[in-house]
C-alpha positions as CSV (number, residue, x, y, z in Angstrom):
1,M,-102.5,-108.8,-168.7
2,A,-104.7,-111.2,-170.6
3,K,-103.2,-112.8,-173.7
4,R,-104.9,-111.8,-176.9
5,A,-106.6,-114.5,-179.0
6,A,-105.1,-115.5,-182.3
7,G,-106.2,-113.0,-185.0
8,E,-107.1,-110.2,-182.7
9,G,-104.0,-108.4,-183.9
10,S,-101.6,-106.0,-182.3
11,V,-100.5,-102.4,-182.1
12,Y,-96.8,-101.4,-182.4
13,K,-94.7,-98.4,-183.4
14,R,-92.8,-98.1,-186.7
15,G,-90.8,-95.0,-187.0
16,K,-92.8,-92.1,-185.9
17,R,-96.2,-93.8,-186.6
18,W,-98.3,-96.5,-184.9
19,V,-99.3,-99.6,-186.8
20,A,-102.5,-101.5,-186.0
21,Q,-102.9,-105.1,-187.4
22,V,-105.9,-107.5,-187.2
23,G,-106.6,-110.9,-188.7
24,S,-104.1,-113.5,-189.9
25,G,-102.8,-115.0,-193.1
26,E,-104.3,-113.6,-196.2
27,N,-107.0,-111.9,-194.1
28,R,-104.4,-109.9,-192.2
29,E,-104.8,-106.1,-192.5
30,Y,-102.6,-103.2,-191.4
31,K,-103.3,-99.6,-191.0
32,Y,-101.1,-96.6,-189.9
33,F,-102.1,-94.0,-187.3
34,D,-100.5,-90.9,-185.7
35,T,-101.3,-92.0,-182.1
36,Q,-101.4,-95.3,-180.2
37,R,-104.9,-94.6,-179.0
38,E,-106.2,-94.2,-182.6
39,A,-104.5,-97.5,-183.6
40,N,-106.0,-99.4,-180.6
41,N,-109.5,-97.9,-181.3
42,W,-109.3,-99.1,-184.9
43,R,-108.2,-102.6,-183.8
44,H,-110.9,-102.9,-181.2
45,K,-113.5,-101.7,-183.8
46,K,-112.4,-104.2,-186.4
47,N,-112.4,-107.1,-183.9
48,E,-115.9,-106.3,-182.7
49,Q,-117.1,-106.2,-186.3
50,I,-115.5,-109.6,-187.0
51,R,-117.0,-111.1,-183.8
52,K,-120.5,-110.0,-185.0
53,G,-119.9,-111.4,-188.4
54,L,-120.2,-108.0,-190.0
55,Y,-116.7,-107.7,-191.6
56,I,-114.0,-109.7,-193.3
57,E,-111.7,-106.8,-194.2
58,G,-108.6,-108.7,-195.0
59,S,-109.6,-110.8,-198.0
60,K,-107.5,-109.4,-200.8
61,I,-108.8,-111.5,-203.6
62,S,-110.4,-109.6,-206.5
63,L,-113.8,-110.4,-208.0
64,S,-112.2,-111.6,-211.2
65,K,-110.0,-114.1,-209.3
66,L,-113.0,-115.3,-207.4
67,L,-114.9,-115.9,-210.7
68,E,-111.8,-117.7,-212.0
69,K,-111.8,-120.1,-209.0
70,W,-115.6,-120.5,-209.2
71,L,-115.5,-121.4,-212.9
72,I,-113.0,-124.1,-212.3
73,I,-115.3,-125.7,-209.8
74,K,-118.4,-125.3,-212.0
75,K,-116.6,-126.8,-215.0
76,T,-116.8,-130.2,-213.4
77,S,-120.5,-130.0,-212.5
78,V,-122.3,-128.4,-215.5
79,R,-122.6,-129.1,-219.2
80,P,-119.9,-127.7,-221.5
81,N,-122.3,-125.3,-223.2
82,T,-123.5,-124.0,-219.8
83,Y,-119.9,-123.6,-218.6
84,E,-119.1,-121.6,-221.8
85,Q,-122.1,-119.4,-221.1
86,Y,-120.9,-118.7,-217.6
87,F,-117.3,-118.0,-218.8
88,Q,-118.5,-115.5,-221.5
89,I,-120.8,-113.7,-219.0
90,A,-117.9,-113.3,-216.6
91,R,-115.4,-112.2,-219.3
92,Q,-117.7,-109.9,-221.3
93,H,-120.0,-108.4,-218.7
94,I,-118.7,-108.7,-215.1
95,N,-114.9,-108.4,-215.2
96,P,-114.6,-105.3,-217.4
97,R,-116.4,-103.2,-214.8
98,L,-116.1,-105.0,-211.5
99,G,-113.3,-107.5,-211.9
100,E,-110.5,-105.6,-210.3
101,I,-112.5,-104.7,-207.2
102,L,-111.4,-106.6,-204.1
103,L,-114.2,-108.7,-202.5
104,R,-113.8,-106.7,-199.3
105,D,-114.5,-103.5,-201.2
106,L,-117.4,-104.7,-203.3
107,K,-120.6,-102.8,-202.5
108,P,-124.3,-103.4,-203.5
109,H,-124.4,-100.0,-205.3
110,Q,-121.6,-101.1,-207.6
111,V,-123.5,-104.3,-208.6
112,Q,-126.6,-102.2,-209.1
113,D,-124.7,-99.7,-211.3
114,L,-123.4,-102.6,-213.4
115,Y,-127.0,-103.8,-214.1
116,T,-128.1,-100.2,-214.8
117,Q,-125.3,-99.7,-217.2
118,K,-126.0,-103.0,-219.0
119,L,-129.6,-102.1,-219.5
120,A,-128.7,-98.6,-220.8
121,E,-126.3,-100.2,-223.3
122,G,-129.1,-102.3,-224.7
123,T,-128.5,-105.5,-222.9
124,S,-131.8,-107.3,-222.5
125,P,-133.4,-107.8,-219.1
126,R,-133.1,-111.6,-219.5
127,T,-129.3,-111.3,-220.1
128,T,-129.0,-108.9,-217.2
129,R,-130.6,-111.4,-215.0
130,L,-128.2,-114.1,-216.3
131,I,-125.3,-111.8,-215.3
132,H,-126.9,-111.6,-211.9
133,S,-127.2,-115.4,-211.6
134,V,-123.5,-115.9,-212.3
135,L,-122.4,-113.1,-210.0
136,H,-124.7,-114.3,-207.2
137,A,-123.6,-117.9,-207.5
138,A,-119.9,-116.9,-207.4
139,L,-120.4,-114.7,-204.3
140,N,-122.3,-117.5,-202.6
141,Y,-119.3,-119.6,-203.2
142,A,-117.2,-116.9,-201.5
143,L,-119.6,-116.7,-198.6
144,K,-119.5,-120.5,-198.1
145,H,-115.7,-120.4,-197.9
146,G,-115.5,-117.5,-195.6
147,R,-114.3,-114.9,-198.1
148,V,-117.2,-112.6,-197.4
149,V,-119.8,-112.3,-194.7
150,R,-122.7,-111.4,-197.0
151,N,-123.6,-111.7,-200.6
152,V,-123.9,-108.1,-201.8
153,S,-125.9,-109.1,-204.9
154,D,-128.7,-110.0,-202.5
155,F,-129.3,-106.2,-202.0
156,V,-130.0,-105.1,-205.6
157,D,-133.1,-104.7,-207.7
158,L,-133.4,-106.9,-210.8
159,P,-135.1,-105.9,-214.0
160,K,-138.4,-107.6,-214.8
161,V,-138.3,-109.8,-217.8
162,P,-141.4,-109.1,-219.9
163,R,-143.2,-112.3,-220.7
164,K,-143.2,-112.8,-224.5
165,E,-146.4,-113.7,-226.2
166,M,-146.1,-117.3,-227.2
167,K,-146.3,-117.8,-231.0
168,T,-147.8,-121.1,-232.2
169,L,-149.5,-122.5,-235.2
170,D,-153.1,-123.8,-235.2
171,D,-153.9,-127.2,-236.7
172,Y,-154.7,-125.8,-240.1
173,E,-151.4,-123.9,-240.3
174,V,-149.5,-127.0,-239.3
175,R,-151.1,-128.9,-242.2
176,L,-150.0,-126.1,-244.5
177,L,-146.4,-126.4,-243.2
178,L,-146.3,-130.1,-243.6
179,D,-147.8,-129.9,-247.2
180,V,-145.1,-127.4,-248.2
181,A,-142.4,-129.5,-246.5
182,E,-143.4,-132.5,-248.6
183,D,-141.0,-131.2,-251.3
184,T,-138.1,-131.3,-248.8
185,R,-136.2,-134.2,-247.1
186,L,-137.3,-132.9,-243.7
187,Q,-141.0,-133.3,-243.8
188,T,-140.9,-136.3,-241.4
189,L,-138.7,-134.3,-239.0
190,F,-141.2,-131.5,-238.9
191,W,-144.0,-134.0,-238.4
192,I,-142.1,-135.5,-235.4
193,A,-141.7,-131.9,-234.0
194,V,-145.4,-131.0,-234.1
195,T,-146.7,-134.4,-232.9
196,T,-144.3,-135.0,-230.0
197,G,-143.0,-131.6,-228.9
198,M,-139.4,-132.8,-228.9
199,R,-136.6,-130.2,-229.0
200,M,-134.6,-129.9,-232.2
201,G,-131.4,-131.3,-230.5
202,E,-133.4,-134.3,-229.3
203,I,-134.8,-135.0,-232.7
204,A,-131.4,-134.7,-234.3
205,G,-130.0,-137.2,-231.7
206,L,-132.6,-140.0,-232.4
207,K,-131.3,-143.3,-233.6
208,W,-133.1,-146.2,-235.3
209,G,-132.1,-148.3,-232.3
210,D,-134.2,-146.0,-230.1
211,L,-137.4,-146.9,-232.0
212,D,-139.5,-150.0,-231.1
213,W,-141.4,-150.7,-234.3
214,K,-143.8,-153.1,-232.5
215,T,-144.9,-150.9,-229.6
216,G,-144.5,-147.5,-231.4
217,N,-142.3,-146.3,-228.5
218,I,-139.3,-144.1,-229.1
219,H,-136.7,-143.6,-226.4
220,I,-135.1,-140.1,-226.1
221,Q,-131.6,-140.6,-224.7
222,R,-129.4,-138.0,-226.2
223,Q,-129.3,-134.7,-228.1
224,V,-127.0,-133.1,-230.7
225,Q,-125.2,-129.9,-229.6
226,R,-122.6,-127.7,-231.2
227,R,-119.7,-127.0,-228.8
228,K,-117.0,-124.5,-229.3
229,G,-113.9,-126.2,-230.6
230,E,-115.6,-129.6,-231.0
231,G,-118.3,-129.1,-233.6
232,L,-121.5,-131.2,-233.4
233,V,-121.4,-133.7,-230.5
234,F,-123.8,-136.1,-228.8
235,S,-124.7,-135.3,-225.2
236,P,-127.4,-136.2,-222.6
237,P,-130.7,-134.5,-222.8
238,K,-131.2,-131.0,-221.2
239,S,-132.3,-132.5,-217.9
240,A,-132.8,-135.9,-216.2
241,S,-136.5,-135.7,-217.0
242,G,-135.5,-135.3,-220.7
243,I,-134.6,-139.0,-220.8
244,R,-138.0,-140.4,-221.6
245,T,-140.1,-142.6,-223.7
246,I,-142.7,-141.2,-226.1
247,K,-145.5,-143.2,-227.8
248,L,-145.8,-142.5,-231.5
249,G,-149.0,-142.7,-233.5
250,K,-149.6,-145.1,-236.4
251,K,-149.4,-142.4,-238.9
252,T,-146.0,-141.3,-237.5
253,I,-144.8,-144.9,-237.8
254,E,-145.9,-144.9,-241.4
255,Y,-144.0,-141.7,-242.1
256,L,-140.9,-143.1,-240.4
257,R,-141.0,-146.3,-242.6
258,E,-141.2,-144.1,-245.7
259,H,-138.4,-141.9,-244.4
260,R,-136.2,-145.0,-243.7
261,N,-136.6,-146.1,-247.3
262,R,-135.6,-142.7,-248.6
263,Q,-132.6,-142.7,-246.3
264,H,-131.6,-146.1,-247.7
265,T,-131.5,-144.6,-251.2
266,E,-129.3,-141.7,-249.9
267,R,-127.0,-144.3,-248.3
268,M,-126.6,-146.1,-251.6
269,N,-126.0,-142.9,-253.4
270,A,-123.4,-141.8,-250.9
271,G,-121.4,-145.0,-251.2
272,E,-118.1,-144.9,-249.4
273,N,-118.9,-141.3,-248.2
274,W,-121.6,-142.6,-245.9
275,Q,-120.9,-142.3,-242.2
276,S,-123.0,-144.7,-240.2
277,H,-124.2,-143.2,-236.9
278,D,-127.6,-145.0,-237.1
279,L,-129.3,-141.6,-237.0
280,I,-133.0,-141.4,-237.9
281,F,-132.5,-137.8,-239.2
282,S,-129.1,-137.1,-240.8
283,T,-127.4,-135.3,-243.7
284,P,-127.3,-137.1,-247.1
285,I,-124.0,-138.8,-246.0
286,G,-125.3,-139.9,-242.5
287,T,-123.7,-137.2,-240.3
288,P,-125.7,-135.3,-237.6
289,L,-127.9,-132.5,-238.7
290,D,-126.8,-128.9,-238.0
291,N,-129.6,-126.9,-236.4
292,S,-128.8,-123.9,-238.7
293,N,-129.3,-126.0,-241.8
294,V,-132.6,-127.4,-240.5
295,N,-133.7,-123.9,-239.6
296,K,-132.9,-122.6,-243.1
297,V,-135.2,-125.2,-244.7
298,Y,-137.9,-124.6,-242.0
299,K,-137.9,-120.8,-242.6
300,Q,-138.2,-121.4,-246.3
301,C,-141.2,-123.6,-245.8
302,L,-142.9,-121.0,-243.5
303,K,-142.4,-118.4,-246.1
304,K,-143.7,-120.5,-249.0
305,A,-146.8,-121.5,-247.0
306,G,-147.5,-117.8,-246.0
307,L,-147.1,-118.6,-242.3
308,P,-145.8,-116.4,-239.5
309,N,-142.0,-116.3,-239.1
310,I,-141.8,-118.2,-235.9
311,R,-138.9,-120.1,-234.4
312,F,-138.4,-123.9,-234.8
313,H,-138.7,-124.2,-231.0
314,D,-142.2,-122.8,-231.3
315,L,-143.2,-126.1,-232.9
316,R,-142.6,-127.5,-229.5
317,H,-145.0,-124.9,-228.0
318,T,-147.4,-125.7,-230.9
319,A,-147.4,-129.4,-230.1
320,A,-148.1,-128.7,-226.4
321,T,-150.9,-126.2,-227.1
322,L,-152.7,-128.5,-229.5
323,M,-152.4,-131.5,-227.1
324,L,-154.0,-129.4,-224.3
325,Q,-156.7,-128.1,-226.7
326,E,-157.5,-131.7,-227.6
327,E,-158.0,-132.4,-223.9
328,V,-154.9,-134.6,-223.5
329,N,-154.2,-134.9,-219.8
330,P,-151.6,-132.3,-218.7
331,K,-149.6,-135.0,-216.9
332,V,-149.2,-136.8,-220.3
333,V,-148.2,-133.5,-222.0
334,Q,-145.6,-132.9,-219.2
335,E,-144.1,-136.4,-219.8
336,R,-144.0,-136.0,-223.5
337,L,-142.3,-132.7,-223.3
338,G,-139.8,-133.9,-220.7
339,H,-140.7,-131.2,-218.1
340,S,-139.5,-132.0,-214.6
341,D,-142.7,-130.8,-213.0
342,I,-146.3,-130.4,-214.1
343,S,-146.4,-126.9,-212.7
344,L,-143.9,-125.9,-215.4
345,T,-146.2,-127.3,-218.1
346,L,-149.3,-125.6,-216.7
347,N,-147.5,-122.2,-216.1
348,T,-145.9,-122.2,-219.6
349,Y,-149.2,-123.0,-221.4
350,S,-151.6,-121.1,-219.1
351,H,-152.8,-119.3,-222.3
352,V,-154.7,-122.5,-223.2
353,L,-156.5,-122.7,-219.9
354,P,-159.2,-120.0,-220.3
355,S,-160.9,-121.9,-223.1
356,M,-160.6,-125.1,-221.2
357,Q,-162.1,-123.3,-218.2
358,E,-165.1,-122.3,-220.3
359,E,-165.6,-125.8,-221.5
360,A,-165.4,-127.2,-218.0
361,A,-168.0,-124.7,-216.8
362,E,-170.4,-125.6,-219.6
363,K,-169.9,-129.3,-218.8
364,M,-170.6,-128.9,-215.1
365,D,-173.7,-126.8,-215.8
366,E,-175.0,-129.6,-218.1
367,L,-174.2,-132.2,-215.5
368,F,-176.3,-130.7,-212.8
369,T,-179.0,-128.9,-214.8
370,L,-182.2,-129.1,-212.8
371,T,-184.5,-129.3,-215.8
372,E,-182.7,-132.5,-217.0
373,V,-182.8,-134.0,-213.6
374,S,-186.6,-133.2,-213.3
375,D,-187.2,-134.8,-216.7
376,E,-185.4,-137.9,-215.7
377,L,-187.4,-138.1,-212.4
378,N,-190.7,-137.7,-214.3
379,K,-189.7,-140.5,-216.6
380,I,-189.0,-142.8,-213.7
381,K,-192.4,-141.9,-212.1
382,E,-194.3,-142.6,-215.3
383,S,-192.6,-145.9,-215.8
384,Q,-193.4,-146.9,-212.2
385,K,-197.1,-145.9,-212.7
386,T,-197.3,-147.9,-215.9
387,Y,-195.9,-150.9,-214.0
388,E,-198.4,-150.5,-211.2
389,D,-201.4,-150.2,-213.5
390,S,-200.4,-153.2,-215.6
391,P,-202.4,-156.4,-214.9
């Protein structure tokens, strides 16, 4: 009789019943039967499924335990704020409904039911897709390490995220905002936002040492973020492409000189309370600006100027839109915004392209208009005739 391979299991009698066992270690599984034939049939069936890569029945780890292991790995490779977001999604959205289910028992319809329930409870499609991203990544980790033979979240339907209409200011509205902001200490900050397209965190992280007064170049090397339990901290930009150099205009440099003088006065007034971080934009005592405080002043300025109640981040969209409308090369816009790929820039600001298409069409028509070409040819012929008739 041929010896069974390791993990193929066995059948034996315990009391009045027959026990079938397959797998090994934590993937070992037992089942009781009334007859030896039933036990052997079950063992053969399971082994065949395992050989075909269709089944790993023995994994007794729960989904919540998997998420816990996965989060430990992710903590070393993602930003603290990203990790906190993953942790909250697992704790608040996934574990309450699916956490106790064993990986071997998790089915696509259960994942689908989770998403359906979340949407019914008022969770946005975008957040639901974030839930899916976390679950999908954790299950891929399980797949890679042999815990499962398929990622069940691959077999569900995801909600479509409606594309929000981008809200921006036109050049006249930007002037209104800046005029109103003249009465605040943040006018230069708003100016930087609408002329460079920097993110709020990037602006808050700028230091005077990042600015080259001679060339007008400013180097974006950090951002200010609020972290749970730590408060405001300096961290690298959102992505590798976020570390970049931006050219500032002469007017912007003038504003920064005036701003530095005002900051010097604040420093004198603060005296021993001043905390030197070399920040271009800081509180009256030199500490990093909190986004919520900047946003409060920003919203007040919008209201005073009678402008739409748009987010501060929409000033970044405003800057990009105005640059494209002024025919700034999209590649340059991409670099100023810190996008990793130009396709991201073009896709995000595709609303600007129709008017640019019309302008391109008109210019190409003018370039090859036959009437103008004929006129030029006639002028050349007349000049040649005059030359030939001349003595």
